[in-house]
N, C-alpha and C positions, 0 to 999 in steps of 0.2 A: 526201598519198594524194588522188587525184583522184576525187570522185564523180560519177557520171552518171546514176542510176537515181532519180527521184522519184515511181515510180509506187505507194509505199505509202503508204496512207492515215495522214493526219499525226493526231497526238494532242497535246491541249492539257495541259499540266501544271499544276502548282502555280503560284501567284503568284510573281513574282520581282522583286527591286527592282532596277533598271536605269537606270543614269547612260549618257544619250544624248548624243553629240557629234555636231554639223553638224547639229543638229534644224531649223534654220530653213531649210535647202535643201528643194527639192522631194522628193527622195526622204527626208531627214530628216523632213519633215513626213509623210510617208506612213507612214514606219516606225513614228513616235510614235503616231499612229492606231491602227496595227494592233496595237501593244503594249497598249495600252489597251484596244482590243475584246477582247483576250484575257485582260484581267484583271490584267495586271502592274503593278507601281508604277513611275513612268517619273518620273526628275528628268532635265532638259533643261539642259545647262549651256551658255550662249549668250553670244556677244559683245555688248557696248553698243555703240550707233551712235556715231558721230563726235561727240566732245562729251558723252560719257557718257550719251546717251537711251538709255533701256530701249527694247527693240523694241517691246513690247506694253503697257507704260503699267499700270495697274493692272486692266484689265478681260480678263482670260483668258477670260472665258465667249465673248467675241466674236473669240477668236483661235482659230487651227486647231491652237493646242497645248491647247487648253481639255480637261482634266482630266489634263493633266500637272503636275509642279511646275518652275517657271522659277529657275535660278540665273544671276547675270551674272558675267562676268568675262573671262580671256582663254586660250581652250583652248588657245593656241599656247604660252602662258607657263606652264613648270612650277609655278612658286610658285603662281599664281592657281589653276591646275588644282587643285592639292592643298588650297589653303586656301579657294576659294571654289566649287569643283565638287565634290569628295569630301567637305569639311569634316568631315573626322574620323568620319565615318558610314561603314556597312557598305553594300556592294552586292553582289549575286550577279553580274551581268553589267555589264561595259561594251559597247556598241554605237557603233562610229564610222563615221559617214557623211562625216566631213571630207574635204576634197580642194581641193588648190590652185586658185585661181580662173584663173590665166593659163597655169599649166603650163610657165612659164620656169624655166630650171635653178635660179635662187636661190628661188623660190617653192614649186618642187616638193619640193627637199631639204628646206627649212624646214617646211612642211605635210606632205606625202606621209610623208616619212621622220622626221624631228627630233621634230615635233610628236606623233607616234603613239609613237615610243619613249619620250618623258616621260610620255604617257598608260598605256602598258604598265606602265613602272616605277613609275607611282602606282597603277595597278591592282594590280600585284603587294605593293605596301607595305600596301593596303589589305585584302587578303585576297579580292580578285575571284577568282573559279575559271574564268570563261568570258568571252573576248573576241572579239565577233563584227565583223569589219571588211569593210566597203565597199570592195573594189578594183574591177579592170575588167578585161573578156577580153582587152584589147590587150596585156597583159602578156606573154601567149604568146610573142610575137615583139618583144622589146624594142629599139627602135631611139630612143626618145626619153627626155629628162632625166626626165620623171615617170614614165614606165614602169620605169626602174631606181629611182627613189626608191621606187616602189610595191613592186616586187619585193624590195629591200633590208629592208622592213619586214615584207613577208610573212615572209621568212626569220627576222627575230627574232622574230616572234610565233611561227613553228612550233616554233621552237628553246628558248621561252620557258618550257615546262612546263605553262602553263596550257592548258584546253581552248580551241580555237580554231574558227571558222567562218570562212572567207575565201570571200566571197561574189563573184564575178567576172560581173557582168551584160553582156549585148550592149547594142545601140543603145537609147537613151531615146526615148521617143515626142519628148520635146521638142526632140532633136538633130536631128531629121527632118521638123521643120516649119516649118524657116526658110523655105522657098519658098512658102509657102501664099498670102501676100499678094501675091505678085510674079505668080504664075499668076491669082488673082483680078483683077488690074490688065491680065491678056489678055499678059503678059510670059513669053518661053518658060522652060521649066524647064531648068536647067543640069545638065549630066551631064559626067562624065569619061570619054573614050572614047567606047564606044557604050551606056553606062551600065548594063552587065551585068557589069563588073570586078569586083565586090563584090555582096556579099549580106548579110544579118544577119535575125536573130530578135527583132525590137525588141519591149522589155515596158516595161508603163505603170507608172507611179509608184506606184499603187495595186497590183498585182500583186507588184511588187518590194518593196515595203513589207510584204507579207504574206509574202514569201518569207523575209524577213531576220528578221522576228520569229518564223516559225516555226522559226528555227535553234536558240532557246531551247529549244523542247519536244521535237525530235524527235533523239534520240541518234544517228540514221544521219546526221544532219548536223555531229557533233561532230567534231574532227578531221580535216576534210575541208577542200579546195578546191573551191569549188562554182561551175562556169559554169552561168548560168542565162539562158535567153530567153522569150519569150512564147508565146503560143498560136500554132498555125498554122504554114503553111510559111514557108522563107526567101524573103525579098522582094528584088529587086534595085531600085536607084535609078530605072532606067526603069519598072518595073511600079509603082513609087509616083507618078511623074509620070503614068502612064497612068491611073491610078486618080484622081488629084485632076482630071485634064480630064474624066473621065468624070461625076463628082459635079457638076462647075461646066458641063457641057454644053458644052463647048469642043472644039474640033478640036486635038489633042494637037500641041504645040510644043516641039522640044527645042532646044536649043543645046550642042555638043559643045566641051567646053574640053580641050585637050590636055595630058597630065599633062606634058608638056615644059614649059608655061608657067609650072607651079608650080616646077619645077625651075630655070626662069630668074629667078622674082621670089626664091626661097631663096638661089641663088649672089648675086646682086645684094645683098640684103638682110645677107648673112653677110660679104661685103666691105665693106659700109658699117659693119657692126656693129662691124668692128675698130677703127673709128675714134670710133663714135658707141655706146656700150654700150646705151643705149635702143633702139636699130634692132636690136641681136642678138636681144633680146626677141621682136622682130617676126618676123624670121626663124626663131625655135624655134615660134612660131605657125603660120607658114606651112609648115613640117615637119610640125606636127601635123595641117595640113588635108591635105597630100599623103598622109599615112599613111592617113587615113580615106577618101581617094580611092582608094587602091588595096590596101588591105586588107579582107577581110571580119570581121565581127563575129560570129565563128561558131567554134567548137572547132577549133583546127588538130590533125590528125593527122600526127604527124610519121613515122609508118610509110608513109603512102602520099604524103607530102610535100604535102597539099591541106587546106584548110577543109572541114569535113565537117558539114552541116547535120544529118543523121541523128544525130551525135553530142553536138549541142547541146540540152540538154534543155530542156524547156518548162514553164513555171507560169503559172497564172493564167486569166482568162476574156476579156480584152480585148485584139483584135487592133488594130493600127495602122490598118487602113481603117476599122474602126469608130470609131476615133476620128477619123480623117479626116471621116467622115459628119456627125459632132457637130459639128466645127469649123466643116465648109462650113454646116450648117445653122444655126449659131448658138448651138446649144444649150449649147456651152462653148467656152473659147479656149484655147489653148496657152500653158502657162507657161515660158518659156525661161529661166528663171533668170538666175544670174550667170554660167554657165559656157558660155555658145553660143558657138561656133565660127564658123559661118555666118550 
């Protein structure tokens, strides 16, 4: 069932015990902080660094996960998940903000699908009643391996019998910050076509974390697929560039990249990838880039065969342009994390 109306006031319910997966990503961190703010007990199950080093050492007070309990292991290993994550303890809710890092078929099916299937089975065995999944709005029109992997798990979750909340956000601020430095250096803002092929309603980490945390307390977000964007109207890449130039006091400069150029790159890498497997992953990355260059991150209205900003729900308080203002003034810097494509 698809939910689109978030106008009803939110209520905060009783404290719940939450196992959070993917807590070290930017969205996971924001979700952990929102859960703590709402009074929930949060256990973060995170991977150790290479060599077995713990990410936060012994000083949690200085970490962004202060207020949570951290357990170490391998969230993609079912034995470690059960032994080190759930640790024979009871939880009310599992929240997963895990995602594959590369989007390659192997990585996508290993993380976006199988690791989540293992987490779902462990949650069921532990008596968990509610599973909240961070998915993506782009699965509406699946053309890529990671989209099919996410959809396959969404289906498994819906059919599991657990209460579910599947959150499908639009574009993240961090994914739209990649050209800030090049524009500062006087280089043109890159667009595909005329820069108006696509639009999105980007949402900040903080607002998305708050939305995910609110799924625990709001019954209206249970057993729902929840597309969600940030506040304000949808914006195109050209509008993003124009605003950056305005903030920097520079004359707008745009460089148009033909979509056909991406098709050429994809075709070339795909051909080479038949001989050299590692190049096949680069071809998939190029396909991902082409998808985001040509598809809007808005709700798809099948009845009218178009993306619709009006049907895309909004949540939160911070707009992308407000974030641009902070980044340009030096008040903050965009954290692109490990999943940046451009």
